[in-house]
N, C-alpha and C positions, 0 to 999 in steps of 0.2 A: 668454141663452146665455153672454155674457161673464162674468156673475156666477158662473154654474155652473163655467165653466172656471177662474176665479180661485179659487173655493172648492176645486175639485179639486186645483189646483196647490198651494195652501196646505196642503191635507191631505197630499199626497204628500211635500212638503218636510218637514213636521212629522213624518211617519211615518219618512222617511229619517233625519232628525236623531235621532229617538227610537231608531231601530234602531242608528245608528252609535254613540250614547251607550251602548248596551247591550253593546258589544264593547270588551274591554279586552285589549290586546296586551302580553305579557311577552316581551322579546327580550334577546339578549346573546350571550355566548360561554362555552364551557367549555374550559378549558385546563389543562395541567399547571403545576405551580409554576414550572417553568423557562420557561414562556411558550409551549410548543409546543401548537398546537391539538389537541384530542382529537376525532378523527373517529369518528362513530358513538356518541358518549357519550349515555347515556339521561337524560332529565329527565322525571319523571312525578309526577303528583299522587297522593300517598300514598292507598292504599285504593281507587283507581280504575284504570281502564285508559286514562285520558286522559293523553297525553304525546307526546313526539317524540324524535328523535335529532338530533345536530349534523351539519352539512354538512361539505364538504371544508375549510372555513375554521374549523371548530369553532364555528360560529354556530347558534343555534336561534331558534325563534319559537313561542309558545303564545298562542292567542286564547281568552279567557274570556268568558262571556256575562254575567257580573256581577262587581261589585267584591266585595272581602272578603279574608279570610285563607285562605291555602292552605298545606298542608304539602307541600313538594316533596322528592323523593328523586332524587339524582343518583348515577349509577354508571357505571363503565367498568372493563373487565377489567384487572386488575393495579394498580388504584388504590382507595384507601379511599373507600367510599361515604359520602355525607353527607346528612343530613336537615336541612332548613332551613324555618322558617316565614316566609312573606313576605306582606305586606299590599299589595294592589293597589287603588288608589283613583283612578287616572287612566287615560285612554284608551291611553296609550303609556308603558311603563315599562321601563327598561333595567337589567339586573342581570347582571354577569359573575361567573363562578365559577372557582375553581381547585381541582383535585383533587391530593392527595398520593399519590405512589407507595407501594404497599403492600409494605414491605420483606420481610415474612414470605412473600410470594409470589414472591420472586426465584427465578428458575430456577437449577437446579444445572447444567444443560446448555442451551446456547442453541439451543432447538428452535423455539419460536414467535417470530416476527419482532418486531423493534423497531417500536413504534408512534409513538415520538417523531418529531417533524419539526423540522428546523432544523439549525443548525451545532453545537449543544450535544448531547453524549451523556452521559447520567447515569452509566451503569454499564458495566463491562467484565468479561469472564471471563478476560482475558489474564494478569492479575497474581497470581491466587490460586487458579485452578482452580475457582472458583465465582463467581457473579455478585456483584460488590462495587462499591459506589459509588466512582467514581474518587477522590473527595475523601478516602475512608477508606483508600486504598491507599498504603503507605509507599514509593512509588517513582514516578518520573515517567512519565506516559503521554501521548503526543500522538496525535491522531486527526483524520481528516476524515470527515464523514458523506456519504451519497449526495446530500444536499441541496446541500452545498458543491460536490461534484463536478459536479453538474448546473449550478449557477450559474456556475461557472468554465469549463464546457465541457471538462472533462478526460476523458481516455480511457486513460491509462496511469498506473501506480503512480508511475513516475518523474516525472510531471507534478504529482503531489500533494505531493511531498516539500518543495516550496518553502513549504508552509504549516506545516511542522514546525520547531520550534527545534532546532538542532544536527544537522539532517539535510540532506544535499545530494547531488547527482548526482556519480558518479565518471566515468561515461561516459553515452551515451544508450542503453545496453543496460539490462537489468534489474539494475542495478548502482549501489549508493549507499554513502555513508559516514554513519555515525551516531557523532557525537562523535569523528570522526577515524578510526574503524575501519570497514573495508570489508566489506560483505556483498553477495551477489548471488544471482540466481535459480538459478544452477547449483550453489550450495552446498546442503548438506543441512540448513540451519538456517532456511530460510524456513518460515513457518507459514500454514496455511489452516484457519480455525476452531480455532486452537490446536494443530493437528496438523502434524507435520513433512511437508514436501512438497518438490518440485523443479520446475524449469521449464527452459527452454532457454537462459537467460542472454542470448542475442543479441537476441531480440525480446520486447517486452512485450505480452502479450495485452490485449484490451479488458477493461475493468473494470465494464461495465454490470450485471453480476450481483452486484456487491459492495454490501453495506450500509454498510460503512465500512472504512477502512484504519487500523490502529493500530500504534504503535511503543512498545514497552516499553523504556525507556532503561536501559542498563547490563547487566552480565552476567545472563543468565537461565537458566544451566545448572542451577540448583537446581530449576527447574520443568520444563525441557524437554530437559535433557541438553546435549551439546556445542553451544555457540553463541558468537557473536561477543561480545566484551566491550562493544562500543558499544551493542548492543541487538538487538532482534529485531522483524521486521515481520510483522504478522498480518493476513491478508486475511479478513474476515468476510463470508461469503456471505449474500445475502438469504434470509430464511426465510419460510415461509407465514404469512399473517395470517388471522384468523378473521372478517375483514370483506372485502368485495369492493373491490379497487382494481385498475384496469387503465389502462395507458398505452401509447401509440405515439409514437415520436419519430423525426423525420427531420432530418438535418443536412447542409448543403452549405457548402463554404468554400474557402479558398485552397488552392493546390496540387492542384486537382481532387479535393477531399476530399468523400466521401459516406459517410454512416452511417445505418443504419436500426436502431432498437432497439425492443424490446417487453418489457413487464413485466405479467404477469397473475397475480393472486393472489386467494384467497378460500376459503370452505368448499366441499367437494364435496357434503356432505349437510346436511340440516336440523339435525341434532344437533351439527354442527360438530366431530365427532370425527375427520374426515379433512379436512385442509387441503392446498392445493397452491400452488405458485408456479412460473411458467415465465418465464425470461428468455431472450430471443433477441437476437443482435447480428450485424450484417453491416457490413463496412467495405470500401470500395474507394477507396484514396487514393494519390495520388502524393506527392511530397515536394519541399521546396526543395533537396534534395540531388540531384545528377545521378544518373539511372538508378534512383533508389530508388522503391519502391512497397510497399504493404501491402494484402493481401486477406485478411480474417479472417472467420471464421464462429464464433460462440459459441452453444452450446445448453446451457442450465443449468436443468434441472427440479429441483424439490424437493418432498418430501411429508412432512407431519407427521401421525402417527396418534396421537390421544389416546385410548388404549384405555380409560383410566379416570382418575379424579382422581389416581391414584397412579402411572400408567405412561404414558410418552410415548416414541414412536419417531420418528426422523427419517431420511430418506434424501435425500442431495444428490448430484447429478452435474453436473460441469462439463466440457464438451468444447470444445476450441479447435482449429480447423484454420487454419493460417497459411501463406500463400504470399507470398514476398517476396524481396528481395535483402539479403545481409548487408553492412552499411556499416561499413568499417573505419576511417572517419574521414577528415579533411582532411589533405593533405600540403602543406607550403609550401616555397618555396625555402629553402635551408639557412640556418637562424638568422634568418629574416625572417618574422615572424608574419603580417604583412598583405600578403604578396606574392602570394597566390592568393585567389580568391573562396571564401567559405564553402560555396558550392554544389559545389565540386570533390570528386569521389570517384574512386577508382581502379578501379571496377568496369568490366566489359565487358557487352555486351548479352546474352551467353549465360550469365551467372551466375544462380544461383537458390538460395534457401533454402526448404525445405519442412519445416514442423514440425507435429506433432500432440501435443497434451497432453490428458490426462484425469485427473480426480480423482473418485473415488466414495467417499462417506462414509456410514456408518450409525452412528447415535447412539441410545443408550437412557438414559432417566432413570426410575428406579423408586423410589418412596417406600416404604421397608420399614416404617417406623413414623413417628411424629410427629417424631422427632429424627434418624432415620437414612435416608439415601438412597444408592442405588448408581447410578453413572454409568459407562458404557462407550462407547467410540467406536473404530471401525476405519476407516482410510482407505487406499485404494490409489491410487497415482499412477503413470502411465506417460508416457514421453516418447520421441518418435521424431524423429530429425534426418536430413535428406537435403540435403547441401550441395555446391555447386560454386561456387568463388569465385576471382577474381583479386584479390590484395591486395598490399600492400607487403611487402617482405622486411625491414622495419624498418631499412632503410639506403638511402643514396643509391647511384646507380650509380658504378662505378669505371672509371677509364681504365687504359691499359696500364701506367702507373707506380704504380697503386694509389691515386691521388688521387680524391677524391670529385668527381662532377659534380653541382653543387648544383641544377641544373634538371631532373635525371633521377632518378626514384625506381626503385630495384630492385623487381621484382615476383616473386611466387611464386603458385602455384596449389595450392589444397586441394580434393580431392574426397573427401568423408567421409560415412559412414553409421554411425549408432550408436543404441542404445536405452538407456534407463535406467528402473528401476522402484524405487519406494519403498513399503514396507509400514509401517504405523504403527498400533499398538494402545495405547489408554489406558484404564485401568480404575481407579476410585477410589471410596471411600466418603466421604460428607460426614456428619459427626456433630456435632450441636449439643447441648451439655450445659451445665448450670450447676453449679459447685462453690462453694458458699457465695456470696460476692459476685462471683465471677468467672464470666463466660460464655465458652464456648468454641465455636469453629467449627473443627472438626478435619477435616483431609483426610488420608487414608491411601491411597496408590495405588501402581500399578505401570505402567511404560511399556515398550513394546517397539518398536524401530524397526529396519528393515533396508533397505539400499540395495544394488542389484545392477546392475552393468554386464555384461550377458551376453556370451558369445563372439560374434564376428562384427564387433564394432566395429572399423573400420579406416579408413585414409586413404591416398590417393595424393597425393604431394607432388612438385611440379616447382619447382625453384629453382636458384640458383647459376649457374654458367657452364659452357659446353660444353667437353668435353675435346678434345684436338687431333685425334683421329680422328673427331669428331662422332658418336660412338656412345653417349654418355652425358653425365653432368654431374658437376661437382665443386662441392660446396656453397658454398665460399668461394674468393675469388680471392687468390692469392699472387704478386705481381709477380716475386719471386725465382725462380719456376718457370714463366716465361712459356711455355716450350716445351710445357708440359702442357695448354695451353688453345688453343682455336680463336680466332684473332684476325681482326678485320676489316681492311679496307684501311688504316685509320688506326692499326693496332697495338693496338686496344682489344679486350678479351675479349668474345666473343659470348655474350650471356645465353641461358640455357635458355628463359626466358620474357621476352619483349620488355620493355624498360624503359618506364615511364610518363613521357611527355614533358610536363612541366608547362607548357611553352610552346606545345605543340600537342596539347591534351588530347583533341580530338574523334577524332583518328586512333587514339589509345590506347584509346578507349572503345568502338570498334566491335567486332563479333563477331570472335573469334579462332579460328584453326584449332588446337584443343587436341590434335589427333592428332599434331601435330609436336613436342610437348614430350616430354622424357624424364622418366619418373616413378620415384620410389622408393616402396616400400610401407612403411607404418607401421601396426602394429596397436595398437589400444587394448586392452591386456590386460584380460581379465575381472577385475572387482573386486567385492568384497562386504564389507560391514561389518554388524555388528548391535550393538545395545546393549540392555541390560536395566537398568532403573532402578527403584529402590524409594525412596519418599519419604514423609515425614510432615510435616505443617504444621499449626500451631495459631494461630488468631487469637483472642487473649484480650482481653476487654473488662473494664475495671474503672473505673467512673466515667467520667472524661474521658480515660482512657488506653486505647489499644488496641495491643497488641503482636502482631507476626507473627514466629513462630519456625519455621524450616523446616530440614530436613536431608534430603539425598539421597545415596544410595549407588548408584554406577553402575559397571557392568562393560561396557567397550567392547571388542569383539572384531573384529579385522581379520583377514581371510583372505588372508595373504600368498601370492603365487603361486597365486591362485585358479584352479581347474580344471586345474592342472598337477600333475605327478607329485610335486613337492616342496611341495605345498600345506601350509601350516602356520597354525594359529590363534595369534594374538598378542593377549593380553589386557592391558588397562590398567584399573586400578581407581582410583576417586576418591571421596572423601567431601566433599560440598559443603554448607556452612552458609549460612543466610540469616537475618538479623535485621532487624526493622523496628519502629519505634515511632511511633504517632500520638498527638498531644495535641490534644484537641478543646477549643480555647480558649473557643469559644462556638458558637452555632448556625451561624455563617457562616464560621468560620475554624479550620483545622486546621494544626498544625505536624507535620512528620515528619522522621525520620532513618532511614537504612538502611545495612546492610553486607551485601554479597553477593559470592560468589566464583563464578568460572567457569573452564571449561577447554574445549579443543578439540583432539582428537588430530590429529597431522600424519603421516598414513600414506599408503600408496599409494592407498587408497580415497578419502581426503578431498582429496588433492592432485590425483588423476587424472593423474599424470604419472610413469611409472616411471623417467624419466631425470632426475628432480629432485635426486637425491642422497639423502643421509640414511644411516642412520635419524635421525629428528628427534624431539626431546622434544616433548610436548604443549604447547600454549599454556596458560599459567596466568594468570588475571586476578583482580582484586579491585577493588571500588568502594566508596567512602564517599560518601553523598549526604545533604544536608540541604535542607529546603525548606518552603514554605508553600502551602496550597491554600485558596482562599476563594471564596465566591459573593456576588454583589451584585445590586442591583435586583430584590429579591424572588426570588432564586435564578435569575434569567434569565441572568446573566453569571458565568462562572467565571474565576478568575485563579490561575495556578500559577507559582511561581518556585522555583528550586533552584540549589544550588551542588554541585559534585561533583569527585571525583578518581578516575581509573581508571588502574591500572597493569597492564601485561601483559608477560610474558617469553616469549622464544623465537619471535618473529615471523619468518616467512620472507620474504625479498626476493631478486630475481634477482641473480646474480653478474654484475657488469659485464663485457661482452664475451662472455658465454656465452648460448647460446640457451635451454637448459632448466634449467641448474643453479641451485639455490637455496641460500641461506645463512641461518643463524639469527643474528639480531642479539641483543644482550643484553636490552634492556629499552626499553619505550616507555611514555609517560605522556600522559594527556589530563586537563585540568582546565579548568573553566569555569563560566559562569553562564548560565542560561536563563530565559526569561519567555514564558508563553503566556496569551493572553486569548481566550476563546471564548464566544459566546452572543448575547444581545440587550441593547442598551442601552434601547431602547423596544420595544414589541411589534412595531413595523414597521421597526425599525432593527437589523440584524444585523451582527456584526463578528467577525473572526478576525485576531489579530495575534500575532507572535512575534519574539523577538530572542535571539541566542545569541552568546556570546563563548567561544571554545574555543582553548586552546593544546594542540596535539597534537604531541609531539616524541619523537625518539629520545633517550633519556637515557643509555643504555649500548650501545656498539657497538664492534667491532674496527675499523670504518672511522671514523676521526676526523671526516671531512668530513660525516658524517651527523648528528653530535651537535648537539642544540639546533636542528635544522632542522624547520620545520613539515612534517608528513606530507603526502604527495601528495593533491591535490584536497580538502584540508580547510581551508576559509577560517577565519581567526581571527574575523571578524565576519560575521554574516548576519542578515537580518531580513525580515519579511513583514507586509503589511497588506492585508486585504480587507474591504470594507464594502458593505452593500447596504441601500438605503432603499426601502420600498414605500409608495406613496401610498394611503391608505385612505379619503380624504374628498374631496368636491368633484369637479370635472370631470377630475381626474387619477387618480381611483380606478382601480386595476388596473395602473398604471404603476410600474415599479421601475427603479432606477438602481444599478449596481454599479461600484466602483472599487477597483483594487488596485495595490500596488507591492511589489517585492521586490529585495533587493540582496545581493551577496556581495562580499567583498574579494579581493585578489590571492591566487592559489593556486600552489603548486609543482606541477610535473608529475611529477617522480620524485625519488628520493633520489640517483641517480647523476649527475644533470645539474642545471644551474642554470637551465634553461628554466622560465618562468612564464607564466601567462595572467592578464590583467588582471581586476580586479573590474568589476562592472557594476551598474547600477540599471535596472530595467524597470518600465514602467507598463502597466496593463491596464484595460480598461473593459468594461461590459456594459449593455445595455438589455433590460428585460423588459416584456411587456404581457400581462396575463391578462384574458380575457373569457369568462365562462362556463367551459367545460371546455377551452378552447384557450389555450395559452401560446405567445407568440412571444418569441424571444430572439435577441440579436445580441451576440457577443463579439468584441472587438478586442484582440489581444494584441501586446505590444511596440509600443506606440503611437508611440514616437519612432524606431522602426526601428533599434534599437541593435545594432551588431555585437558579439557576445559568444560566449564558449565556456563550456559547462557542465562540461567536464572534458577530460582527455586524458592521454596517456602521455609524449609529446614532440611536436616540431613535424612529425613524420611521421604522427602519429596524434592529431589534434585532433578534438574533438567540439563543433562549433558549435551554438549555439541558433538557433531559428527567427527569421527577420526578421519584420517586421510581417505579421500575418495576421488574417483575418476568418473567423468561423464563424457561420452563421445556423441556427437550430433552431426547429422547430415541434413542439409536444407536444400530443397529445390525451389527455385523461383521461376515463374513463367507468366 
């Protein structure tokens, strides 16, 4: 019996060994040249149905029953398929592959979503109205992808700008500077998917529905019409994918912060002609600032219909509902920056801000022939604001002799309701032709945009000091006319709205009886503008040279006294050139130079203040830029560096001592150097770094004290570093570590005052752990708990950055 058992065991072991030796595993990864895993890429034995697809990490495994030579075919949508013969002779064999993006399949309109993963983004639609690799664009572009946004735990566009060279916050509203020039969400030059849009300015919505945030540096009017000379911000929404990807994410953190996010995408039918994506977001959070909170709901569905190989249609909708309080910033004792805590706000418990914003976009891409395609997009944006706020009157309280009381801030009340709507149409042809040795990518198009502030926009304002009869108020106090004012027992004028006591803030922050204030009514006059733009652009390739030549003719129409009996159309015409040249020194390095011009009308519609004065001449700008773009480490890492000079004439600034009045200074200039590094050093080591030196000054002005003074909230030096390392071997597999630092130098707060805010350096860190389809993440920001300010107007309106804070996130992918 023992002999039988031994023989049976020997037979079983030999059979097992024989069986195991007859199995040969081929494993590895399939990635893009830039290092991004290609999820769902196909690897198949040619001429058979035997094959597999890559997993969420871009990895694959094939098990063969015998050794030998096999012809493999690798394919992925949008990438060049490859066929490769491979010899398998041992039981386990590893082979990694890289696929190159198929440039001929580049979309003319961004309809089907980006499949790249990581910090590096290969192409953009922003700079040329057609998908162009960023390295071939003769202008500087900075961006952050959704992967970096996720890793850093960001939820506002203003939080992302620390990663861009030459871009910084002006306030903590939707309000930034690019190369020293200010743009904000309330302006009409913000872009969503390359289309002009608008937002509320005050609050930044969640950005969980965004694929990336891009900044095209320098004047962009030749492409998009009137715009800031510093650059334009483009928010690119997530588009449907033809593969299933779903995720749920929940975050909790400091200041009673809670967020829940969802992202679902994939094909609706088997033929993958109808694709969908749905992004949902919910936020309920307090703030390190007194009385501040944010409750946001975002619903963002998107559909792509691929009618045929020649026709694609996309529909995007983004709806944001926001309930919060408007934070007008920190006030300090007079001329004493550190005299009050950064948590101090001037709100009361009965203040509120309710905003609703929607954008709906329809896009069409139709391939007329092999060389000609037609593209059209229409976007409608609506914004509604309902505001009640206590805020500073931008001055300290006054005593009976007209002297400031440095511990008391004068307050005023705004009760405001208004709507704003933007319509945007873009239609253009892409034509690809060869003429001899020259190849052309020609864009011929038309843009139409319209912004309307309809009737009914109005505001109740309570400010100033009460008159002697206590039947109304006088906006300002004049001690020479004391008898005109109601005085208290100390002989001081009685404010219409109680002052904010910086030494006893809690009493000033309680609910106020707003029925006791005297109000004045102010209407926001209906406004409307429209523009019609016609443009042509040619990208000409000849050997190692590629030139971009563009020309735009635009007619800007402002409806003065809109909806009134004396309504009048005022037209402004402008012709804008654009020139760029790229020299492709080798496969990895391009040099570029560009000259672009820009303009921005300064009319009642664009200023949104009929009391600003004027009429004003339009802003006129021009930029010269030279730089180099290169890629390293097998195209995983890209490096961009550039030098530039931007000149602008006719900028408006407040007249000192006046509430609404504006003045045109003569000329301002910005010149500097920028450096951006993005991508992967190793497959599991990601990095994003930037540095900018920018001198942005007033060079011509009737006010001599403004000359050669750095512009407000524009640091001369700023930089950023973020790096992430993911362990992919041994017992630490699945663990990731992130570390970041960013700095800015001292900034001026305004042109009319000498107040400044100090520079700062912040350190941030993150831990990640991924197991299966679950990812755990911990972000710690401002590790050293540094007191700092991201911007401000003066010491009555400072915008402090957050102290040390923690955010924990769990994400489920399925």
